[in-house]
N, CA, C, O and the ligand as a Tripos MOL2 file, in Angstrom:
@<TRIPOS>MOLECULE
protein
  273   271    69     0     0
PROTEIN
NO_CHARGES

@<TRIPOS>ATOM
      1 N         256.4960  109.9290   28.9150 N.3       1 MET1
      2 CA        255.7270  109.0030   29.7330 C.3       1 MET1
      3 C         254.8220  109.7620   30.7260 C.2       1 MET1
      4 O         255.2310  110.7540   31.3300 O.2       1 MET1
      5 N         253.6370  109.2860   30.8660 N.am      2 ARG2
      6 CA        252.7450  109.9650   31.7840 C.3       2 ARG2
      7 C         252.4210  109.0780   32.9850 C.2       2 ARG2
      8 O         252.2770  107.8610   32.8700 O.2       2 ARG2
      9 N         252.3160  109.7180   34.1120 N.am      3 ASP3
     10 CA        251.9470  109.0130   35.3470 C.3       3 ASP3
     11 C         250.7370  109.7750   35.9350 C.2       3 ASP3
     12 O         250.8350  110.9310   36.3460 O.2       3 ASP3
     13 N         249.6200  109.0780   35.9520 N.am      4 ASP4
     14 CA        248.4080  109.7520   36.4170 C.3       4 ASP4
     15 C         248.4510  110.1760   37.9220 C.2       4 ASP4
     16 O         247.6880  111.0230   38.3860 O.2       4 ASP4
     17 N         249.3790  109.5360   38.6240 N.am      5 ASP5
     18 CA        249.5110  109.8860   40.0300 C.3       5 ASP5
     19 C         250.4580  111.0490   40.2760 C.2       5 ASP5
     20 O         250.6540  111.4720   41.4160 O.2       5 ASP5
     21 N         251.0340  111.5530   39.2190 N.am      6 ASP6
     22 CA        251.9800  112.6450   39.3500 C.3       6 ASP6
     23 C         251.2600  113.9690   39.4160 C.2       6 ASP6
     24 O         250.5650  114.3480   38.4730 O.2       6 ASP6
     25 N         251.4190  114.6930   40.5370 N.am      7 ASP7
     26 CA        250.7030  115.9740   40.6440 C.3       7 ASP7
     27 C         251.6270  117.1750   40.2830 C.2       7 ASP7
     28 O         251.4410  118.2900   40.7710 O.2       7 ASP7
     29 N         252.5910  116.9100   39.4420 N.am      8 GLY8
     30 CA        253.5390  117.9720   39.0810 C.3       8 GLY8
     31 C         252.8730  119.1110   38.2970 C.2       8 GLY8
     32 O         253.2690  120.2670   38.4500 O.2       8 GLY8
     33 N         251.8960  118.8150   37.4830 N.am      9 ASP9
     34 CA        251.2300  119.8560   36.7200 C.3       9 ASP9
     35 C         250.3510  120.7180   37.5880 C.2       9 ASP9
     36 O         249.8830  120.2730   38.6360 O.2       9 ASP9
     37 N         250.1200  121.9520   37.1660 N.am     10 GLU10
     38 CA        249.2570  122.7970   37.9820 C.3      10 GLU10
     39 C         247.8150  122.3150   37.8880 C.2      10 GLU10
     40 O         247.3620  121.8160   36.8580 O.2      10 GLU10
     41 N         247.1170  122.4840   38.9990 N.am     11 LEU11
     42 CA        245.7390  122.0170   39.0750 C.3      11 LEU11
     43 C         244.7890  123.1750   39.0820 C.2      11 LEU11
     44 O         245.1360  124.2920   39.4660 O.2      11 LEU11
     45 N         243.6010  122.8950   38.6570 N.am     12 ALA12
     46 CA        242.5450  123.9180   38.7290 C.3      12 ALA12
     47 C         241.4310  123.4050   39.6060 C.2      12 ALA12
     48 O         241.0750  122.2280   39.5490 O.2      12 ALA12
     49 N         240.8870  124.2710   40.4070 N.am     13 CYS13
     50 CA        239.7780  123.8860   41.2940 C.3      13 CYS13
     51 C         238.6180  123.4100   40.4760 C.2      13 CYS13
     52 O         238.2050  124.0640   39.5180 O.2      13 CYS13
     53 N         238.0930  122.2710   40.8520 N.am     14 HIS14
     54 CA        236.9870  121.7010   40.0600 C.3      14 HIS14
     55 C         235.7420  122.5150   40.1660 C.2      14 HIS14
     56 O         234.9340  122.5290   39.2380 O.2      14 HIS14
     57 N         235.5540  123.2100   41.2900 N.am     15 ALA15
     58 CA        234.3150  123.9460   41.5180 C.3      15 ALA15
     59 C         234.3200  125.3510   40.9260 C.2      15 ALA15
     60 O         233.3370  125.7620   40.3090 O.2      15 ALA15
     61 N         235.4220  126.1010   41.1070 N.am     16 CYS16
     62 CA        235.4150  127.5140   40.6560 C.3      16 CYS16
     63 C         236.4460  127.7660   39.5670 C.2      16 CYS16
     64 O         236.4540  128.8400   38.9660 O.2      16 CYS16
     65 N         237.3290  126.7810   39.2970 N.am     17 GLY17
     66 CA        238.2720  126.9310   38.2010 C.3      17 GLY17
     67 C         239.5350  127.7210   38.5640 C.2      17 GLY17
     68 O         240.3860  127.9650   37.7090 O.2      17 GLY17
     69 N         239.6520  128.1170   39.8310 N.am     18 ALA18
     70 CA        240.8480  128.8390   40.2720 C.3      18 ALA18
     71 C         242.0800  127.9280   40.1980 C.2      18 ALA18
     72 O         241.9990  126.7360   40.4920 O.2      18 ALA18
     73 N         243.2050  128.5010   39.8060 N.am     19 THR19
     74 CA        244.4470  127.7300   39.7790 C.3      19 THR19
     75 C         244.8780  127.3930   41.1950 C.2      19 THR19
     76 O         244.8510  128.2420   42.0870 O.2      19 THR19
     77 N         245.2800  126.1250   41.3930 N.am     20 ILE20
     78 CA        245.7360  125.7240   42.6920 C.3      20 ILE20
     79 C         247.2400  125.5550   42.6120 C.2      20 ILE20
     80 O         247.7560  124.8080   41.7800 O.2      20 ILE20
     81 N         247.9370  126.2650   43.4960 N.am     21 GLU21
     82 CA        249.3940  126.1500   43.5340 C.3      21 GLU21
     83 C         249.7660  125.1810   44.6160 C.2      21 GLU21
     84 O         249.3490  125.3290   45.7650 O.2      21 GLU21
     85 N         250.5640  124.1680   44.2530 N.am     22 GLY22
     86 CA        250.9660  123.1700   45.2180 C.3      22 GLY22
     87 C         249.8200  122.1410   45.4250 C.2      22 GLY22
     88 O         249.0560  121.8390   44.5080 O.2      22 GLY22
     89 N         249.7460  121.6520   46.5940 N.am     23 GLU23
     90 CA        248.7590  120.6280   46.9250 C.3      23 GLU23
     91 C         247.3710  121.2800   46.9900 C.2      23 GLU23
     92 O         247.2280  122.3890   47.5040 O.2      23 GLU23
     93 N         246.3530  120.5880   46.4690 N.am     24 PRO24
     94 CA        244.9990  121.0850   46.6510 C.3      24 PRO24
     95 C         244.6000  121.0850   48.1170 C.2      24 PRO24
     96 O         245.0370  120.2260   48.8820 O.2      24 PRO24
     97 N         243.7760  122.0410   48.5100 N.am     25 ALA25
     98 CA        243.3800  122.1410   49.9100 C.3      25 ALA25
     99 C         242.4730  120.9700   50.3270 C.2      25 ALA25
    100 O         242.3790  120.6140   51.5020 O.2      25 ALA25
    101 N         241.8280  120.4040   49.3410 N.am     26 GLY26
    102 CA        240.9380  119.2730   49.6180 C.3      26 GLY26
    103 C         240.4480  118.6670   48.3330 C.2      26 GLY26
    104 O         240.7960  119.1200   47.2420 O.2      26 GLY26
    105 N         239.6750  117.6860   48.4600 N.am     27 ARG27
    106 CA        239.1070  117.0470   47.3000 C.3      27 ARG27
    107 C         237.6380  116.7830   47.5160 C.2      27 ARG27
    108 O         237.2120  116.3760   48.5970 O.2      27 ARG27
    109 N         236.8590  117.0230   46.4540 N.am     28 GLY28
    110 CA        235.4610  116.7050   46.5660 C.3      28 GLY28
    111 C         235.2770  115.2780   46.1400 C.2      28 GLY28
    112 O         236.2090  114.6270   45.6680 O.2      28 GLY28
    113 N         234.0950  114.8060   46.3070 N.am     29 ILE29
    114 CA        233.7890  113.4220   45.8560 C.3      29 ILE29
    115 C         232.6070  113.4840   44.9270 C.2      29 ILE29
    116 O         231.5250  113.9380   45.3000 O.2      29 ILE29
    117 N         232.8200  113.0280   43.7280 N.am     30 LEU30
    118 CA        231.7500  112.9420   42.7260 C.3      30 LEU30
    119 C         231.4770  111.4550   42.4260 C.2      30 LEU30
    120 O         232.3870  110.6520   42.2190 O.2      30 LEU30
    121 N         230.2120  111.1490   42.4160 N.am     31 VAL31
    122 CA        229.8410  109.7560   42.1410 C.3      31 VAL31
    123 C         228.8410  109.7790   40.9430 C.2      31 VAL31
    124 O         227.7760  110.3970   40.9750 O.2      31 VAL31
    125 N         229.2690  109.0750   39.9240 N.am     32 PHE32
    126 CA        228.3950  109.0200   38.7440 C.3      32 PHE32
    127 C         227.9050  107.5950   38.5460 C.2      32 PHE32
    128 O         228.7220  106.6800   38.4410 O.2      32 PHE32
    129 N         226.6100  107.3820   38.4930 N.am     33 PRO33
    130 CA        226.1500  106.0620   38.1590 C.3      33 PRO33
    131 C         226.3840  105.7430   36.7170 C.2      33 PRO33
    132 O         226.0700  106.5490   35.8410 O.2      33 PRO33
    133 N         226.9320  104.5790   36.4480 N.am     34 ARG34
    134 CA        227.2240  104.1320   35.0550 C.3      34 ARG34
    135 C         226.6750  102.7790   34.8770 C.2      34 ARG34
    136 O         227.3580  101.7910   35.1470 O.2      34 ARG34
    137 N         225.4390  102.6890   34.4220 N.am     35 GLY35
    138 CA        224.8400  101.3460   34.2740 C.3      35 GLY35
    139 C         224.7510  100.7110   35.6400 C.2      35 GLY35
    140 O         224.1880  101.2910   36.5690 O.2      35 GLY35
    141 N         225.3040   99.5220   35.7640 N.am     36 ASP36
    142 CA        225.2940   98.8290   37.0590 C.3      36 ASP36
    143 C         226.4550   99.1970   37.9150 C.2      36 ASP36
    144 O         226.6010   98.7000   39.0320 O.2      36 ASP36
    145 N         227.3130  100.0960   37.3860 N.am     37 ASP37
    146 CA        228.5170  100.4210   38.1180 C.3      37 ASP37
    147 C         228.4870  101.9000   38.5900 C.2      37 ASP37
    148 O         227.6710  102.7040   38.1390 O.2      37 ASP37
    149 N         229.4020  102.2080   39.5060 N.am     38 LEU38
    150 CA        229.5660  103.6030   39.9210 C.3      38 LEU38
    151 C         230.9810  104.0580   39.5670 C.2      38 LEU38
    152 O         231.9600  103.3340   39.7430 O.2      38 LEU38
    153 N         231.0430  105.3050   39.0560 N.am     39 TYR39
    154 CA        232.3080  105.8620   38.7620 C.3      39 TYR39
    155 C         232.5580  106.9950   39.7980 C.2      39 TYR39
    156 O         231.7850  107.9490   39.8770 O.2      39 TYR39
    157 N         233.6190  106.8730   40.5640 N.am     40 VAL40
    158 CA        233.8880  107.8360   41.6190 C.3      40 VAL40
    159 C         235.1140  108.6420   41.2480 C.2      40 VAL40
    160 O         236.1590  108.0920   40.9030 O.2      40 VAL40
    161 N         234.9650  109.9850   41.3270 N.am     41 ASP41
    162 CA        236.0870  110.8780   41.0060 C.3      41 ASP41
    163 C         236.2970  111.7550   42.2530 C.2      41 ASP41
    164 O         235.3630  112.0790   42.9860 O.2      41 ASP41
    165 N         237.5530  112.1140   42.4490 N.am     42 GLU42
    166 CA        237.8870  113.0100   43.5740 C.3      42 GLU42
    167 C         238.6280  114.2120   43.0150 C.2      42 GLU42
    168 O         239.8580  114.2350   42.9980 O.2      42 GLU42
    169 N         237.8770  115.2170   42.5550 N.am     43 PRO43
    170 CA        238.5150  116.3840   41.9570 C.3      43 PRO43
    171 C         239.1930  117.2780   42.9840 C.2      43 PRO43
    172 O         238.7350  117.3730   44.1230 O.2      43 PRO43
    173 N         240.2880  117.9400   42.5880 N.am     44 PRO44
    174 CA        240.9340  118.8690   43.4960 C.3      44 PRO44
    175 C         240.1130  120.1100   43.7220 C.2      44 PRO44
    176 O         239.3810  120.5470   42.8340 O.2      44 PRO44
    177 N         240.2270  120.6820   44.9010 N.am     45 LEU45
    178 CA        239.4660  121.9050   45.2300 C.3      45 LEU45
    179 C         240.4370  122.9250   45.8920 C.2      45 LEU45
    180 O         241.3660  122.5570   46.6110 O.2      45 LEU45
    181 N         240.1700  124.2280   45.6100 N.am     46 CYS46
    182 CA        240.9350  125.2450   46.2770 C.3      46 CYS46
    183 C         240.4720  125.3630   47.7150 C.2      46 CYS46
    184 O         239.4720  124.7540   48.0980 O.2      46 CYS46
    185 N         241.1790  126.1290   48.5040 N.am     47 SER47
    186 CA        240.8870  126.1950   49.9410 C.3      47 SER47
    187 C         239.4780  126.6820   50.2000 C.2      47 SER47
    188 O         238.8120  126.1830   51.1080 O.2      47 SER47
    189 N         239.0030  127.6530   49.4190 N.am     48 ARG48
    190 CA        237.6650  128.1890   49.6450 C.3      48 ARG48
    191 C         236.6070  127.1000   49.3590 C.2      48 ARG48
    192 O         235.6860  126.8990   50.1520 O.2      48 ARG48
    193 N         236.7460  126.4260   48.2580 N.am     49 CYS49
    194 CA        235.7330  125.4380   47.8760 C.3      49 CYS49
    195 C         235.8350  124.1960   48.7800 C.2      49 CYS49
    196 O         234.8250  123.5890   49.1350 O.2      49 CYS49
    197 N         237.0640  123.8370   49.1380 N.am     50 ALA50
    198 CA        237.2330  122.6920   50.0560 C.3      50 ALA50
    199 C         236.5340  122.9880   51.3840 C.2      50 ALA50
    200 O         235.9060  122.1100   51.9760 O.2      50 ALA50
    201 N         236.6510  124.2110   51.8330 N.am     51 LEU51
    202 CA        235.9550  124.5580   53.1020 C.3      51 LEU51
    203 C         234.4480  124.5140   52.8980 C.2      51 LEU51
    204 O         233.7220  124.0170   53.7580 O.2      51 LEU51
    205 N         233.9780  125.0220   51.7820 N.am     52 ALA52
    206 CA        232.5430  125.0190   51.5120 C.3      52 ALA52
    207 C         231.9980  123.5960   51.4220 C.2      52 ALA52
    208 O         230.9490  123.2730   51.9800 O.2      52 ALA52
    209 N         232.7310  122.7680   50.7150 N.am     53 VAL53
    210 CA        232.3300  121.3790   50.5560 C.3      53 VAL53
    211 C         232.3480  120.6720   51.9110 C.2      53 VAL53
    212 O         231.4440  119.8990   52.2290 O.2      53 VAL53
    213 N         233.3900  120.9450   52.7090 N.am     54 GLY54
    214 CA        233.5230  120.3390   54.0170 C.3      54 GLY54
    215 C         232.3420  120.7310   54.9220 C.2      54 GLY54
    216 O         231.7850  119.8970   55.6360 O.2      54 GLY54
    217 N         231.9790  122.0120   54.8750 N.am     55 MET55
    218 CA        230.8550  122.4890   55.6610 C.3      55 MET55
    219 C         229.5660  121.8090   55.2490 C.2      55 MET55
    220 O         228.7600  121.4080   56.0880 O.2      55 MET55
    221 N         229.3820  121.6850   53.9210 N.am     56 THR56
    222 CA        228.1790  121.0500   53.4040 C.3      56 THR56
    223 C         228.0910  119.5960   53.8670 C.2      56 THR56
    224 O         227.0400  119.1370   54.3140 O.2      56 THR56
    225 N         229.2060  118.8840   53.7530 N.am     57 ALA57
    226 CA        229.2650  117.4960   54.1550 C.3      57 ALA57
    227 C         228.9520  117.3500   55.6320 C.2      57 ALA57
    228 O         228.2460  116.4320   56.0490 O.2      57 ALA57
    229 N         229.4940  118.2770   56.4160 N.am     58 MET58
    230 CA        229.2900  118.2240   57.8540 C.3      58 MET58
    231 C         227.8460  118.4860   58.1910 C.2      58 MET58
    232 O         227.2720  117.7910   59.0310 O.2      58 MET58
    233 N         227.2400  119.4770   57.5550 N.am     59 ALA59
    234 CA        225.8660  119.8280   57.7890 C.3      59 ALA59
    235 C         224.9710  118.6240   57.4200 C.2      59 ALA59
    236 O         224.0100  118.3180   58.1260 O.2      59 ALA59
    237 N         225.2950  117.9690   56.3360 N.am     60 ARG60
    238 CA        224.5250  116.7930   55.9010 C.3      60 ARG60
    239 C         224.6430  115.7040   56.9500 C.2      60 ARG60
    240 O         223.6570  115.0640   57.3170 O.2      60 ARG60
    241 N         225.8680  115.5010   57.4300 N.am     61 TRP61
    242 CA        226.0960  114.4280   58.3980 C.3      61 TRP61
    243 C         225.3020  114.7030   59.7110 C.2      61 TRP61
    244 O         224.7380  113.7850   60.3050 O.2      61 TRP61
    245 N         225.2740  116.0010   60.1490 N.am     62 ILE62
    246 CA        224.5390  116.3560   61.3400 C.3      62 ILE62
    247 C         223.0440  116.0950   61.1180 C.2      62 ILE62
    248 O         222.3630  115.5640   61.9950 O.2      62 ILE62
    249 N         222.5440  116.4710   59.9440 N.am     63 GLU63
    250 CA        221.1210  116.2170   59.6470 C.3      63 GLU63
    251 C         220.7920  114.7230   59.7600 C.2      63 GLU63
    252 O         219.7800  114.3300   60.3400 O.2      63 GLU63
    253 N         221.6980  113.8940   59.1760 N.am     64 GLU64
    254 CA        221.4510  112.4670   59.2080 C.3      64 GLU64
    255 C         221.4270  111.9540   60.6410 C.2      64 GLU64
    256 O         220.6220  111.0940   60.9970 O.2      64 GLU64
    257 N         222.3280  112.5010   61.4540 N.am     65 GLU65
    258 CA        222.3880  112.0930   62.8530 C.3      65 GLU65
    259 C         221.1010  112.4200   63.5500 C.2      65 GLU65
    260 O         220.5890  111.6170   64.3300 O.2      65 GLU65
    261 N         220.5620  113.6120   63.2730 N.am     66 GLU66
    262 CA        219.3430  114.0640   63.9480 C.3      66 GLU66
    263 C         218.1460  113.2550   63.5640 C.2      66 GLU66
    264 O         217.2340  113.0290   64.3600 O.2      66 GLU66
    265 N         218.1630  112.7990   62.2670 N.am     67 GLU67
    266 CA        217.0310  111.9820   61.7820 C.3      67 GLU67
    267 C         217.0290  110.6210   62.4400 C.2      67 GLU67
    268 O         215.9930  109.9640   62.5430 O.2      67 GLU67
    269 N         218.2250  110.1970   62.8940 N.am     68 GLY68
    270 CA        218.3830  109.0180   63.6450 C.3      68 GLY68
    271 C         218.0790  107.7250   62.9300 C.2      68 GLY68
    272 O         218.1940  106.6510   63.5200 O.2      68 GLY68
    273 ZN        237.4620  126.7130   44.1610 Zn       69 ZN69
@<TRIPOS>BOND
     1     1     2 1
     2     2     3 1
     3     3     4 2
     4     3     5 am
     5     5     6 1
     6     6     7 1
     7     7     8 2
     8     7     9 am
     9     9    10 1
    10    10    11 1
    11    11    12 2
    12    11    13 am
    13    13    14 1
    14    14    15 1
    15    15    16 2
    16    15    17 am
    17    17    18 1
    18    18    19 1
    19    19    20 2
    20    19    21 am
    21    21    22 1
    22    22    23 1
    23    23    24 2
    24    23    25 am
    25    25    26 1
    26    26    27 1
    27    27    28 2
    28    27    29 am
    29    29    30 1
    30    30    31 1
    31    31    32 2
    32    31    33 am
    33    33    34 1
    34    34    35 1
    35    35    36 2
    36    35    37 am
    37    37    38 1
    38    38    39 1
    39    39    40 2
    40    39    41 am
    41    41    42 1
    42    42    43 1
    43    43    44 2
    44    43    45 am
    45    45    46 1
    46    46    47 1
    47    47    48 2
    48    47    49 am
    49    49    50 1
    50    50    51 1
    51    51    52 2
    52    51    53 am
    53    53    54 1
    54    54    55 1
    55    55    56 2
    56    55    57 am
    57    57    58 1
    58    58    59 1
    59    59    60 2
    60    59    61 am
    61    61    62 1
    62    62    63 1
    63    63    64 2
    64    63    65 am
    65    65    66 1
    66    66    67 1
    67    67    68 2
    68    67    69 am
    69    69    70 1
    70    70    71 1
    71    71    72 2
    72    71    73 am
    73    73    74 1
    74    74    75 1
    75    75    76 2
    76    75    77 am
    77    77    78 1
    78    78    79 1
    79    79    80 2
    80    79    81 am
    81    81    82 1
    82    82    83 1
    83    83    84 2
    84    83    85 am
    85    85    86 1
    86    86    87 1
    87    87    88 2
    88    87    89 am
    89    89    90 1
    90    90    91 1
    91    91    92 2
    92    91    93 am
    93    93    94 1
    94    94    95 1
    95    95    96 2
    96    95    97 am
    97    97    98 1
    98    98    99 1
    99    99   100 2
   100    99   101 am
   101   101   102 1
   102   102   103 1
   103   103   104 2
   104   103   105 am
   105   105   106 1
   106   106   107 1
   107   107   108 2
   108   107   109 am
   109   109   110 1
   110   110   111 1
   111   111   112 2
   112   111   113 am
   113   113   114 1
   114   114   115 1
   115   115   116 2
   116   115   117 am
   117   117   118 1
   118   118   119 1
   119   119   120 2
   120   119   121 am
   121   121   122 1
   122   122   123 1
   123   123   124 2
   124   123   125 am
   125   125   126 1
   126   126   127 1
   127   127   128 2
   128   127   129 am
   129   129   130 1
   130   130   131 1
   131   131   132 2
   132   131   133 am
   133   133   134 1
   134   134   135 1
   135   135   136 2
   136   135   137 am
   137   137   138 1
   138   138   139 1
   139   139   140 2
   140   139   141 am
   141   141   142 1
   142   142   143 1
   143   143   144 2
   144   143   145 am
   145   145   146 1
   146   146   147 1
   147   147   148 2
   148   147   149 am
   149   149   150 1
   150   150   151 1
   151   151   152 2
   152   151   153 am
   153   153   154 1
   154   154   155 1
   155   155   156 2
   156   155   157 am
   157   157   158 1
   158   158   159 1
   159   159   160 2
   160   159   161 am
   161   161   162 1
   162   162   163 1
   163   163   164 2
   164   163   165 am
   165   165   166 1
   166   166   167 1
   167   167   168 2
   168   167   169 am
   169   169   170 1
   170   170   171 1
   171   171   172 2
   172   171   173 am
   173   173   174 1
   174   174   175 1
   175   175   176 2
   176   175   177 am
   177   177   178 1
   178   178   179 1
   179   179   180 2
   180   179   181 am
   181   181   182 1
   182   182   183 1
   183   183   184 2
   184   183   185 am
   185   185   186 1
   186   186   187 1
   187   187   188 2
   188   187   189 am
   189   189   190 1
   190   190   191 1
   191   191   192 2
   192   191   193 am
   193   193   194 1
   194   194   195 1
   195   195   196 2
   196   195   197 am
   197   197   198 1
   198   198   199 1
   199   199   200 2
   200   199   201 am
   201   201   202 1
   202   202   203 1
   203   203   204 2
   204   203   205 am
   205   205   206 1
   206   206   207 1
   207   207   208 2
   208   207   209 am
   209   209   210 1
   210   210   211 1
   211   211   212 2
   212   211   213 am
   213   213   214 1
   214   214   215 1
   215   215   216 2
   216   215   217 am
   217   217   218 1
   218   218   219 1
   219   219   220 2
   220   219   221 am
   221   221   222 1
   222   222   223 1
   223   223   224 2
   224   223   225 am
   225   225   226 1
   226   226   227 1
   227   227   228 2
   228   227   229 am
   229   229   230 1
   230   230   231 1
   231   231   232 2
   232   231   233 am
   233   233   234 1
   234   234   235 1
   235   235   236 2
   236   235   237 am
   237   237   238 1
   238   238   239 1
   239   239   240 2
   240   239   241 am
   241   241   242 1
   242   242   243 1
   243   243   244 2
   244   243   245 am
   245   245   246 1
   246   246   247 1
   247   247   248 2
   248   247   249 am
   249   249   250 1
   250   250   251 1
   251   251   252 2
   252   251   253 am
   253   253   254 1
   254   254   255 1
   255   255   256 2
   256   255   257 am
   257   257   258 1
   258   258   259 1
   259   259   260 2
   260   259   261 am
   261   261   262 1
   262   262   263 1
   263   263   264 2
   264   263   265 am
   265   265   266 1
   266   266   267 1
   267   267   268 2
   268   267   269 am
   269   269   270 1
   270   270   271 1
   271   271   272 2
@<TRIPOS>SUBSTRUCTURE
     1 MET1         2 RESIDUE 1 A MET
     2 ARG2         6 RESIDUE 1 A ARG
     3 ASP3        10 RESIDUE 1 A ASP
     4 ASP4        14 RESIDUE 1 A ASP
     5 ASP5        18 RESIDUE 1 A ASP
     6 ASP6        22 RESIDUE 1 A ASP
     7 ASP7        26 RESIDUE 1 A ASP
     8 GLY8        30 RESIDUE 1 A GLY
     9 ASP9        34 RESIDUE 1 A ASP
    10 GLU10       38 RESIDUE 1 A GLU
    11 LEU11       42 RESIDUE 1 A LEU
    12 ALA12       46 RESIDUE 1 A ALA
    13 CYS13       50 RESIDUE 1 A CYS
    14 HIS14       54 RESIDUE 1 A HIS
    15 ALA15       58 RESIDUE 1 A ALA
    16 CYS16       62 RESIDUE 1 A CYS
    17 GLY17       66 RESIDUE 1 A GLY
    18 ALA18       70 RESIDUE 1 A ALA
    19 THR19       74 RESIDUE 1 A THR
    20 ILE20       78 RESIDUE 1 A ILE
    21 GLU21       82 RESIDUE 1 A GLU
    22 GLY22       86 RESIDUE 1 A GLY
    23 GLU23       90 RESIDUE 1 A GLU
    24 PRO24       94 RESIDUE 1 A PRO
    25 ALA25       98 RESIDUE 1 A ALA
    26 GLY26      102 RESIDUE 1 A GLY
    27 ARG27      106 RESIDUE 1 A ARG
    28 GLY28      110 RESIDUE 1 A GLY
    29 ILE29      114 RESIDUE 1 A ILE
    30 LEU30      118 RESIDUE 1 A LEU
    31 VAL31      122 RESIDUE 1 A VAL
    32 PHE32      126 RESIDUE 1 A PHE
    33 PRO33      130 RESIDUE 1 A PRO
    34 ARG34      134 RESIDUE 1 A ARG
    35 GLY35      138 RESIDUE 1 A GLY
    36 ASP36      142 RESIDUE 1 A ASP
    37 ASP37      146 RESIDUE 1 A ASP
    38 LEU38      150 RESIDUE 1 A LEU
    39 TYR39      154 RESIDUE 1 A TYR
    40 VAL40      158 RESIDUE 1 A VAL
    41 ASP41      162 RESIDUE 1 A ASP
    42 GLU42      166 RESIDUE 1 A GLU
    43 PRO43      170 RESIDUE 1 A PRO
    44 PRO44      174 RESIDUE 1 A PRO
    45 LEU45      178 RESIDUE 1 A LEU
    46 CYS46      182 RESIDUE 1 A CYS
    47 SER47      186 RESIDUE 1 A SER
    48 ARG48      190 RESIDUE 1 A ARG
    49 CYS49      194 RESIDUE 1 A CYS
    50 ALA50      198 RESIDUE 1 A ALA
    51 LEU51      202 RESIDUE 1 A LEU
    52 ALA52      206 RESIDUE 1 A ALA
    53 VAL53      210 RESIDUE 1 A VAL
    54 GLY54      214 RESIDUE 1 A GLY
    55 MET55      218 RESIDUE 1 A MET
    56 THR56      222 RESIDUE 1 A THR
    57 ALA57      226 RESIDUE 1 A ALA
    58 MET58      230 RESIDUE 1 A MET
    59 ALA59      234 RESIDUE 1 A ALA
    60 ARG60      238 RESIDUE 1 A ARG
    61 TRP61      242 RESIDUE 1 A TRP
    62 ILE62      246 RESIDUE 1 A ILE
    63 GLU63      250 RESIDUE 1 A GLU
    64 GLU64      254 RESIDUE 1 A GLU
    65 GLU65      258 RESIDUE 1 A GLU
    66 GLU66      262 RESIDUE 1 A GLU
    67 GLU67      266 RESIDUE 1 A GLU
    68 GLY68      270 RESIDUE 1 A GLY
    69 ZN69       273 GROUP 0 **** ****
């Protein structure tokens, strides 16, 4: 029996492919348009990539704030 919510298997970082031991350091957010719908995925990320993605998201947020 499979449970999609079970994180027992080892994970690989979605960005760089590094094996993640234990809990992923973070998750990215991918949004794919599918016709009239949106498919949202939250792939696991290793600590390095989670940090990079977090920095990017924060930089984007700051830019948006400045644009007002
Ligand atoms: Zn990575």
